[in-house]
C-alpha positions as a printed NumPy array, in Angstrom:
array([[ 42.726,  17.023, -21.073],
       [ 44.491,  20.007, -22.191],
       [ 47.31 ,  17.757, -23.841],
       [ 44.911,  16.028, -26.471],
       [ 45.796,  16.468, -29.903],
       [ 43.522,  17.864, -32.657],
       [ 42.373,  14.148, -33.546],
       [ 41.22 ,  13.059, -29.915],
       [ 39.862,  16.177, -29.658],
       [ 36.888,  14.665, -32.004],
       [ 36.675,  11.519, -30.073],
       [ 36.442,  13.506, -27.016],
       [ 33.506,  15.503, -28.627],
       [ 31.727,  12.679, -29.005],
       [ 32.263,  11.421, -25.856],
       [ 31.241,  14.278, -24.185],
       [ 27.772,  14.538, -26.664],
       [ 26.863,  10.62 , -25.678],
       [ 27.459,  11.613, -22.   ],
       [ 25.613,  14.917, -22.41 ],
       [ 22.475,  12.656, -24.467],
       [ 22.691,  10.039, -21.813],
       [ 22.483,  12.327, -18.601],
       [ 19.336,  13.987, -20.414],
       [ 17.804,  11.148, -20.98 ],
       [ 18.415,   9.789, -17.27 ],
       [ 16.612,  13.344, -16.073],
       [ 13.783,  12.793, -18.488],
       [ 13.534,   9.344, -17.029],
       [ 13.343,  10.51 , -13.284],
       [ 11.1  ,  13.392, -14.252],
       [  8.719,  11.149, -15.646],
       [  9.042,   8.38 , -12.566],
       [  8.537,  11.433, -10.099],
       [  5.26 ,  12.706, -11.953],
       [  4.011,   9.015, -11.598],
       [  4.294,   9.038,  -7.943],
       [  2.506,  10.809,  -5.17 ],
       [  4.727,  10.59 ,  -1.977],
       [  2.829,  10.749,   1.203],
       [  4.272,  10.685,   5.276],
       [  2.728,   8.929,   7.928],
       [  3.648,   9.523,  11.423],
       [  2.241,   9.188,  15.243],
       [  0.476,  11.771,  16.484],
       [ -0.804,  12.016,  19.982],
       [ -3.674,  10.134,  19.439],
       [ -3.873,   8.93 ,  16.018],
       [ -1.624,   8.483,  12.665],
       [ -1.483,  11.406,  10.687],
       [ -1.137,  11.051,   6.765],
       [  0.188,  14.446,   4.869],
       [  0.775,  14.493,   1.452],
       [  4.055,  16.086,   0.271],
       [  3.029,  16.643,  -3.521],
       [ -0.436,  17.922,  -2.66 ],
       [ -2.491,  19.955,   0.05 ],
       [ -4.13 ,  16.853,   1.673],
       [ -3.64 ,  15.687,   5.225],
       [ -5.601,  12.774,   6.643],
       [ -5.452,  10.629,  10.142],
       [ -6.797,   7.435,  11.285],
       [ -6.761,   5.129,  14.516],
       [ -4.576,   2.175,  12.693],
       [ -1.949,   2.328,   9.808],
       [ -4.75 ,   0.515,   7.384],
       [ -6.998,   3.41 ,   8.64 ],
       [ -4.777,   6.078,   7.876],
       [ -3.756,   4.659,   4.538],
       [ -7.323,   4.008,   3.343],
       [ -8.198,   7.655,   4.773],
       [ -5.235,   9.357,   2.652],
       [ -6.039,   7.128,  -0.443],
       [ -9.637,   8.597,  -0.285],
       [ -8.553,  11.916,   0.292],
       [ -6.   ,  12.126,  -2.864],
       [ -8.945,  10.808,  -4.716],
       [-11.328,  13.259,  -3.737],
       [ -8.947,  15.928,  -4.154],
       [ -7.834,  14.956,  -7.784],
       [-11.642,  14.155,  -8.669],
       [-12.486,  16.945, -11.688],
       [ -8.733,  18.278, -11.723],
       [ -6.583,  18.478, -14.505],
       [ -3.905,  15.881, -13.937],
       [ -1.792,  17.313, -16.783],
       [ -1.719,  20.876, -15.202],
       [ -0.83 ,  19.411, -12.091],
       [  1.977,  17.054, -14.105],
       [  0.518,  13.707, -12.403],
       [  0.061,  10.966, -14.84 ],
       [ -3.618,   9.298, -14.642],
       [ -2.183,   5.825, -13.576],
       [ -0.186,   7.602, -10.534],
       [  0.981,   5.535,  -7.126],
       [  1.32 ,   6.578,  -3.797],
       [  4.754,   6.272,  -2.364],
       [  4.123,   6.049,   1.505],
       [  7.163,   6.562,   4.324],
       [  6.615,   6.049,   7.239],
       [  8.35 ,   8.16 ,  10.48 ],
       [  8.947,   5.665,  13.523],
       [ 10.03 ,   7.526,  16.767],
       [ 13.346,   6.632,  18.139],
       [ 13.41 ,   4.267,  21.079],
       [ 16.799,   4.523,  22.844],
       [ 17.728,   1.867,  25.415],
       [ 20.204,   2.921,  28.069]])
């Protein structure tokens, strides 16, 4: 890159500018998408399934996966009720992304 002549410096400048713009747009898109999603981790506890919200201080549990999912959705709704979603950087039409941790089973 140090061997470029002055004529190609202008071209290189345009390419770098275009990449910078694309990178900034990409970061904006990722930031916007992240604000739309509330992440939850579900794992099997000793007796119940436990759901921990990674983005908010919300935890719930249930005997079945269906029950724990319903409980965490209700808990998140109750937690956000009356809150300023813009202050929390959460869009009004947010989605909940649930990750399920499965125990490792090894067969010898």
